[in-house]
N, C-alpha and C positions, 0 to 999 in steps of 0.2 A: 504494500500500500504506500502510495506517494502522497505527500502533503504539500500543496501549493499555497503560497501566500501572496495576495495581491493588495497593494496599497493604492486606493482610488478614492479621492475626495468626493467625487460626484456620483459614486455608485448608487443605482436605484434598482429596486425589484419591480415586477409588473404592478404592484400595488401602489407605486409612486409614479410621478410624471418624469419622463425622460427616456433616454436610450437604454435598452436592456441587453446590449451585446454581451457584457461581462456576466450578467446573471445567466444568460442562456449558455454561454461557454462553460460556466462553472457547473451548471446542472448536468451537462454532458460528462464532465470530469467525474462528478459524483456517481453517475450511473456506472462508471467503470469500477466502482468500489474504492475509489481514492477519496482523499479529503481536500477541501478547499476552504480557505479562510480569507475574508476580505476585511481590510481596515478602511473604514469610511468616515466621512464627516458627520457631525451631529446636525448639520444644516443642509437644507435643500439647495442645490446649486442654482436652481431656477428662481425660487422665490426668496431664498435667504431665511426661510422660517425653519424652526427646529423640527427635525424628523427623527431624532434619536431618542433613546430611552434613558440615557445617562444624565444624571444631574451633576456629575463630577468630571474628572479628566477622562476616564475610560469606562465604557459599558459594553455589554454583550447582548446580541440578539441572535435569532435563528430564523432563516427564511427558507422553507422547504428543504431542510437539511443542510443549508448553507450557513456556516458560522460567520457572523458579522460582528466585528469589533468597532464600536463607534467611539471616536475620540474628539475631545473639545476643539471647537473652531470659533474664533472671534466672530461675532454676528455683525460683520461690517462688509459683507460681500458686495452689497449694492450701494456702497458709498463711493467716495472718490478713489482714484487709482491707487493712491498711497494706502488708504484704508483697506482696499481690496487685496493689495499685496500683503498687508499685515495679516489679513484673514488667512491667506495662503500659507504664510510662514508659521502661523500658530498651528495649523494642521500639520505642517512639516515636522514640527517639534513633537506634538502630541502623538502623531501617528507612529513615530519611532518607539515611543513608550508603549503604545498599544500593541504594535507588531511584536515586540519582544516578549509579550505574554503568550504568544502562540508557541506551541510545543512541537518538537519533532518535525520541523519544516525541512523540505527537500529542495525547494526552488522559490526564489522571491521575484515577483513581477512588479514592475513599475509602469505607469502609463502617463503620457504627457499629451496635452496640457492639463493643468498647470505644471510647469517643469519642476517646481519645487517638490512635488510629491514623488517624482521620479528620483530625486536626490535622496529622499527618505528611503526609498526602496533600495537604492545602492548602498546606503549606510547600513541598513538592516542586513542586507546580503553579506556585507563585509563582517559585521559583528557576529553573524551566524556562521560565517565561512561556507556560504551556499552560492550556487549559480545565480546570476542576475539576468533576468529577461526583461527587456525594455520594449514597450509598445509606443509607437509614435502615431497619434491620432490627428495632430495638427503640427505644422512646422513652426516651432517656437524657438527663438524670438522673431523669426522672419515675418510671421503674420502681424505681430504687434508693431513692428517697424513699418511695414507697408500701410497699416491702418493709421499710423501717426500716433498711436498710443504710447509707444516707447521712442523717445527722441533724444535722450541724453547720450552722447557718444560714449562716455565712460560706462554707463549702464548697458548699452548695447554690446560693447566689447566684452564686458563681464558675462553677459548672458550668452553670447556666442561661445565663449570659452567654456562655460558650464555645459552647454549643449555638446560641444566637441568632446569634453571629458566624459560625459555619460555615454556617448556613442562608443568611445574607446574602451570604457570599462565594462560595457554590456557583453555578456557571453553570446547573446543573440538579440536581434531586433525584429519586431513585427511592425509592419506598416499597414494601414487600412486603405491605401490608395495606390494605384500603380505609378502615379506621378511622384509620390513620395519616395517610392523605391528608386526611381531614376535619379531624383535629386540627391538622395543620400549617397548613392553609388557614384554618380557622375560629377556632382558639384561639391560634395562634402567629403569625398574620399573614403567612404566606408566600404570595406571589401564586400563584393556582391554575395559571397558565400555566407555573410553574416546577417543578411537582410531577407526576411520572408514576407511575402504579401498574403495577408488574410483580409480581403476587402470588407468594407461595410456591406451589410446585406439585411436580410429579413427572414423571420420565421413565417412562412406562408400560412401556417396553421393558426396564427394569431389574428388573421384577417379572413373574412368570408365575404366574397362579392355579393352573395345573396342575403346577407344579414339585414335585418330590419333596422333602418336608421331613423325611424319616425320619432323616437324619443329625443334625438338630437335636434331634429327639425322643430319639434314641439317646443324644446327649450329656446330655440331661436325665434319662435313665434312666426313661422313662415308656412305657407301652404304648398301644395304639391307643384304648383306652377313656378315657384320661385327658384331661380338658379343660384345655388349656394356654392360659393368659392371659398374654400377653407385653407388657411395657413395654419400649420400645426408645428410648433417648435418654440425655440427660445426667442424672446423679444429683446435682442441685444443690439449693439451698435453695428455688428457685422451683417445683420440679417436684412437690412435695407427695407424695413417695413414702410418708411415714408413713400416708397414707390407704389406700394399697394394702396396707401391712402390717396395718393394723387390719382391712381386709376379709378378708385371709388368716386372721387370728385368728378371725374369725367362722366361717370355713369350715374350720377346722383338723380337724374330725372327718370331713370329706368327703374320703376318700382318693383321689378321682378328679378333684380340681381342683388344679392346680399353677400358681403365679405365677412367671414367669421375668422377671427384671430384667436386661435386656441393655444394658449401658452402663457408663460410668465418670463420675467427677466428684468435686468437692470433698467431697461428703457421703457418699461410698461407705463409708468406714471407719465413720462414725457409724451409718449405716443397717444395715450388717452386724452391728454390736454390738447395735443395737436388736433385730434379728431373733433374735439369740442369746438376749438377755434374755427375749424373748417366747416362746422355744422353738418357733419356727415351722419345721416340717419340710416345709411346702408352699410355701416360697419359695426360689428358687435365684438366686444372683448369678452370671452367666456372664462378666462382664467385657465390654469393648467388642468389637464385631465390625466388620471392614472393611465398607465400604458394599457391595462386590460380594458379600459373604457374606449380606447381609440378605435376599436372595431366598429362601435356604434357611431362615433363621430364621423369617420370616413365613409361609412355606409350611408349616412345622411347627407353627404356632400355630393355635388355634381361634378366638380373639378377641384383640384388642389394646386396651390401655388408654392413655389420655392424660389427664393431670390437671395442674392448676396450683393454687397457693394461691388462696384466695378474696379476691382483690384486684381492685378495679374496673378497673384498667388492663389486667389480663390478659384482659378481654373484647375487647380490641382486637387480639389476636395471631392469627397463622396459623401454628401449629406445624408444622414440616416433617414430623414423625413421622406426623401424621394423614394427610397425603397419601400417604405411603409405605404405611400400613396399607390405605388405600382402593385404591391401585393393585395391591396384592397380593390384593385381593378378600377382605379380612378385615373383619368387623364391628368397629366402633370402640366401645369403652366410654368415653364422653367425660365427664370431670369438669371441663369448662371451659364457661363461658357466653360469649355474645357472637358475634362474627363467625364463628368456627370452628364453633360450634354450628349457625349458619345453613347452613353448607356440608354438615355431616353430616345435618341435618334435611332439607334440600332433596334430598339424594341418597337419603334413607331408608336410610342406610348404617350405622346403629348405634343404640346406646341411650345416652341422656344421663342423668346423675345429678348432683345438686347438688354443686358443688365442696366437697371436704372431707367428703362424706357416705359414710363407709365402709359403712354399712348399705345405702345405695342401690347402691353398687358390687357388694357381695356379692349382692344380690337380682338385679341385672342379669346377673351371671355365671351364676347358677342358671337364670334365665329363658332365656338363650341356649343353655345346655347342654341344657335340656329340650326345645328346639325347634331341632334341627340344620337342618331345612329352612328355617326363618325366618332363621337365621344365614347360611346359604349364599346365600339370596336377597338379604339385606342386603349381603353382600360383593360380589355380582355387580353390584348397583345402584351401589355405591360406585365400583367400577372403571369402569363406564360413565360415571359422572358426571365423574370427574377426567380421563378420556380426552378428554372434550368441553370441559370448562371450565377445567382446571388442568394442561394438558399442557405439559410443559417444552419440547417441541419448538417449540411456538408462542411460548412466552415467550422462548425464546432468540432467535428471529427478531426479536421486538419489542425485546429488549435490544440486539441488534446495530444496529438502526435508530436507537435512541436514542443509543447510543454514537457511531455514525457522525455523526449530526446535531450532537451536542455537539462532537465533534472538528473539525467543519467550521464551527462557529460558527452553526449554524442552530437556531432555537427548535423545541421539540417539544411535543406534547400527545397524550395517549391518550384515545380515546373512552371514555365511561362507558356500557357496555352490559352489563347483568346477564344478558342472555339468552345471551351467548356470551363467550369470552375477549376481553379488550380489544384493539382494533385501533389501530394507530398512524397518526396523520396528522402529516406533517412540514409545518410552516407556514413558507413562504418569505417 
């Protein structure tokens, strides 16, 4: 029996709002008869509210057989940049204390961003004298620099050195986008044998295209004739929600189109204030929904939108929400270029518009509403595509094989085959 330890500040179960990639991977590991422990924050990464059971520094929970150690985090996630970093650093320190309470660990996994928690995982791996597996879910600090969040040259230099240090110290690295794999190998000098691609994806069983979404439409207060466009995810700076609001402004006179913003985040208060200033009565903020409620939310939607700011690095991302939309057989209105557009285009699963182009989004909404048969066909193709190419069941198996190999000191590599999901080869 092997025991894996993951330090992940933003970990959530299906009973919470957010991505459940790590929960699903851990469940597959547990079904092998192995152990999995996660060190997570006491705060929701989306809302900043308390989600843990501990009133002190460290507490323990169990989620479907998964051990979760919750450690104290400063409740300043949604304040200024400095306070946000302070919250990250508080978890960095407390997570080390919590992780050291786990017994008989065979491999320690860190995930970034935020990069500070990956530093905690490295430190714990060193203290335990165990292998260190690093997962890169976003390129940090590159994203922060491109967005203008990190501007101080000294801090940028320090962050880049920390990033390079973690890459060099990791026994193996997992990335969730093929673009990240190319950047780490070609631009950052990481040996290709050290980097494995396990892309973002979705468990198709969590979404049923035939599910009754009437409860969500009732919550929105709309009839069957209303075309509901849903955004489901974080309401942060990167997510370019103002483009959705401007598109809603263009369609304000069309009483049969409604935009539902399902989620929470640092910018929610500002976005709600902007919506009020624009006097938009065709935009509804629902707050965040638990992952196991998203089946109903997406079933009650006619189309779903994903957008990011027009920043070059955002062309490298595989947003979780797009795979959820596709699994729910809903056409995606995509305001993101790059690798995720390749996925949607290859599936013929939606309509792309230039990032930041609110007129393009409004036109795409009207086009899909005018052609329900086309929208339905797009959704069906999207579902079939992710079932074949981005199926979380397969990805979880690959993850378990990678984790097993790293725990046992064996090098791993993933085949690069665009015709099907990547397959694992363990090299002895």
